[in-house]
C-alpha atoms as one frame of an Amber mdcrd trajectory, in Angstrom:
protein
   0.000   0.000   0.000   2.790   2.364   0.897   6.492   2.127   0.222   9.711
   3.963   0.791  10.425   4.470  -2.926   7.092   6.139  -3.639   7.333   8.361
  -0.569  10.799   9.564  -1.552   9.664  10.379  -5.087   6.705  12.483  -3.953
   8.735  14.348  -1.319  11.587  15.063  -3.760   9.191  16.597  -6.273   8.058
  19.167  -3.697  11.390  20.609  -2.674  12.024  24.015  -4.189  15.645  24.083
  -5.485  16.132  27.608  -4.151  15.265  26.415  -0.616  18.400  24.236  -0.581
  20.677  26.752  -2.304  20.306  25.545  -5.901  19.713  28.339  -8.451  16.425
  27.942 -10.286  16.913  27.281 -13.971  14.564  28.890 -16.450  13.885  25.689
 -18.383  14.178  23.167 -15.580  12.485  19.969 -16.760  11.896  18.257 -13.426
   9.603  19.316 -10.620  11.501  19.704  -7.379  15.018  18.300  -7.016  16.836
  15.996  -9.388  17.955  12.641  -8.046  21.611  13.584  -8.301  20.952  16.807
  -6.399  19.293  15.119  -3.435  22.011  12.445  -3.442  24.729  15.102  -3.280
  22.971  17.089  -0.556  22.343  13.933   1.487  25.895  12.645   1.185  25.057
   9.389  -0.615  26.024   8.187  -4.065  23.695   8.862  -6.969  23.538   5.143
  -7.744  22.455   4.328  -4.192  19.746   7.001  -4.155  18.437   5.852  -7.545
  18.189   2.323  -6.155  16.266   3.670  -3.147  13.701   5.331  -5.421  13.440
   2.198  -7.509  12.894  -0.002  -4.470  16.104  -1.955  -5.081  18.068  -0.754
  -2.039  17.110  -2.226   1.317  17.731  -1.270   4.909  19.143   2.268   4.588
  20.923   3.328   7.762  19.440   5.700  10.321  22.066   8.275   9.313  21.052
   8.103   5.647  17.380   8.426   6.540  18.051  11.423   8.785  20.066  13.092
   6.012  17.277  12.501   3.490  14.685  13.843   5.915  16.745  16.996   6.403
  17.160  17.668   2.696  13.524  16.879   1.965  12.386  19.227   4.733  10.245
  16.600   6.450   8.307  17.470   9.583   8.295  15.177  12.611   5.343  13.082
  11.408   6.867  12.633   7.942  10.282  11.823   9.413   8.810   9.064  11.597
   6.889   7.767   8.594  10.074   7.654   6.510  11.873   5.604   9.160   8.868
   3.308   9.521   8.708   2.632   5.789  12.415   1.800   5.770  11.882  -0.725
   8.571   9.017  -2.550   6.860  11.281  -5.093   5.191  13.234  -5.682   8.401
  10.307  -6.880  10.483   6.587  -7.224  10.112   4.018  -5.658  12.412   0.963
  -7.552  13.530  -2.352  -5.964  12.653  -4.086  -4.942  15.906  -7.386  -6.457
  16.955 -10.749  -4.729  17.224 -11.908  -5.909  20.636 -12.660  -3.041  23.038
 -12.097  -3.805  26.709 -15.172  -3.517  28.999 -13.283  -0.968  31.109 -12.951
   1.317  28.067 -16.643   0.956  27.327 -17.353   2.071  30.898 -15.182   5.144
  30.408 -16.979   5.896  27.140 -20.317   5.673  28.959 -19.188   8.370  31.395
 -18.989  10.912  28.556 -22.563  12.245  28.404 -22.341  15.872  27.323 -20.291
  15.373  24.154 -20.190  12.930  21.240 -17.469  10.351  21.883 -16.312   7.245
  20.059 -13.496   4.724  19.881 -11.909   4.245  16.468  -9.153   1.949  15.167
  -6.352   2.624  12.683  -8.679   1.915   9.718 -11.106   4.544  11.086 -13.667
   1.834  11.882 -15.911   2.950  14.747 -15.636   0.247  17.408 -17.909   1.908
  19.971 -19.631   5.217  20.589 -22.078   6.947  22.901 -25.646   7.794  21.956
 -24.845  11.459  21.363 -22.324  10.410  18.713 -25.014   8.334  16.982 -27.317
  11.359  16.956 -24.524  13.537  15.572 -23.799  11.148  12.703 -27.461  10.336
  12.185 -26.986   6.572  12.121 -26.030   3.580  14.272 -22.276   3.487  14.773
 -22.044  -0.287  14.506 -20.236  -1.062  11.248 -19.496   2.583  10.427 -16.163
   3.567   8.917 -15.556   7.315   9.139 -13.338   7.435   6.043 -16.071   5.779
   3.981 -18.658   8.022   5.632 -16.769  11.186   4.676 -15.853  10.242   1.100
 -18.757   8.100  -0.064 -21.817   8.467   2.151 -22.530  11.756   3.966 -20.417
  14.498   2.452 -23.022  17.161   3.311 -22.680  16.532   7.055 -19.116  17.872
   7.097 -19.054  21.662   6.730 -15.271  21.551   6.406 -15.368  18.608   4.006
 -12.200  19.379   2.057 -10.118  19.691   5.237 -11.688  16.491   6.569 -10.636
  14.612   3.443  -7.041  15.806   3.846  -7.012  14.581   7.443  -8.532  11.217
   6.522  -6.067  10.456   3.735  -3.129  11.586   5.856  -4.304   9.320   8.673
  -4.770   6.317   6.386  -1.323   6.894   4.859   0.183   6.728   8.334  -1.803
   3.561   9.063  -0.604   1.985   5.813   2.981   2.651   6.879   2.402   1.110
  10.315   0.389  -1.912   9.148   1.394  -2.645   5.530   0.109  -6.223   5.709
  -3.438  -5.381   6.834  -5.728  -6.756   4.071  -8.816  -4.916   5.357  -6.976
  -1.598   5.202  -5.841  -2.381   1.649  -9.430  -3.245   0.727 -10.714   0.029
   2.214  -8.141   2.066   0.298  -9.131   0.285  -2.914 -12.830   0.914  -2.277
 -12.271   4.612  -1.611 -10.049   4.953  -4.680 -12.697   3.329  -6.869 -15.499
   5.482  -5.474 -13.895   8.907  -5.113 -11.764  10.867  -7.561 -10.697  13.215
  -4.776  -9.455  10.277  -2.709  -7.407   9.003  -5.680  -5.778  12.393  -6.166
  -5.002  12.883  -2.490  -3.697   9.338  -2.046  -1.279   9.821  -4.938   0.265
  12.777  -3.098   1.422  10.439  -0.275   0.872  13.082   2.418   0.858  11.895
   6.029  -0.884  13.611   8.931  -1.101  12.989  12.652  -3.918  15.123  13.973
  -4.376  14.959  17.748  -6.826  17.851  18.097  -8.528  20.566  16.102 -11.789
  22.122  15.006 -14.435  19.940  13.398 -17.545  21.577  11.943 -20.743  19.695
  11.182 -23.845  20.797   9.300 -26.451  18.833  11.234 -29.941  18.510   9.691
 -31.705  18.904  13.075 -29.680  21.480  15.030 -27.774  23.333  12.308 -24.097
  24.270  12.333 -22.000  22.695  15.096 -18.467  24.057  15.496 -16.848  21.503
  17.788 -13.366  20.801  19.088 -12.021  17.296  18.534  -9.512  15.724  20.908
  -7.888  12.413  19.964  -6.599  10.322  22.856  -4.350   7.439  21.814  -4.952
   4.267  23.800  -1.454   2.822  24.268  -2.620  -0.556  25.519  -4.996  -0.857
  22.539  -2.618  -0.660  19.580  -4.043   1.510  16.839  -7.112   2.645  18.826
  -8.099   6.196  19.730 -10.774   7.777  21.891 -12.286  10.800  20.125 -14.298
  13.406  22.035 -16.083  16.291  20.319 -16.751  19.188  22.695 -18.276  22.653
  22.350 -16.917  25.893  23.862 -18.936  27.025  26.913 -21.735  29.419  26.035
 -21.416  28.802  22.288 -24.226  28.029  19.826 -22.608  24.624  19.400 -23.075
  23.926  23.119 -26.769  24.759  22.732 -26.915  22.448  19.725 -25.385  19.561
  21.672 -27.828  20.164  24.517 -30.654  19.966  22.002 -29.289  16.703  20.645
 -28.973  15.394  24.199 -32.613  16.293  24.823 -33.566  14.191  21.804 -31.642
  11.312  23.355 -33.440  11.781  26.679 -36.809  11.887  24.922 -35.983   8.675
  23.062 -35.087   6.924  26.309 -38.309   8.126  27.946 -40.434   6.874  25.045
 -38.646   3.514  25.189 -39.251   3.170  28.926 -42.942   4.072  28.568 -43.612
   1.668  25.700
């Protein structure tokens, strides 16, 4: 799904020659740096770098990877991804399970004033509270948020374009961590077949690790909800995250969540009375 050679090629094409002290030529034929330029700047032979981009060189040293990351101007997330891709051939990584511990489900049940859910590396929703179901307008069982964003409910996401960037960046990171996960490969194939935007973004090979940020929904019942998303990694549950979507105190979004919560309370009352 993801490989060191492809990642190097996409990163090289984005480096402006002037940013590394190379004068820009008027009729430069390549986008970004030439292979021989990045080899020289990284302190490796041209032949070795060519073999890296062709997937014929294995196990580059940590020093070589750090030099490439410096020349390519990689951020911390991209640097870690580069090292991870280089290690793929050295050892495999077991695909994590999807079983959520009862203790985590109890913690999830304590979150009552905000939508909250537990998601794995494929962005499958493994569990969620009732407020999250009301936010997404559907049962969470069997929901995949990447599929939901690209193929099912694009109108729900007011910041749809930003959401798609985050999703593809997340899945790229997951592909680097779990390259042998067949269900992740199947999901990527499904999204590529069903969405032109996904195909274009996937080809860029961008990686993103978003731990928090604004998430805006256009909910059919309560209108615009500008929420803040916090992602809490669950270290003992490899690949899993707890996501909580909160509203600033006194904001229209807080009123909207209260209204959604009242719907949930009304549903419970009707169920108890029937």
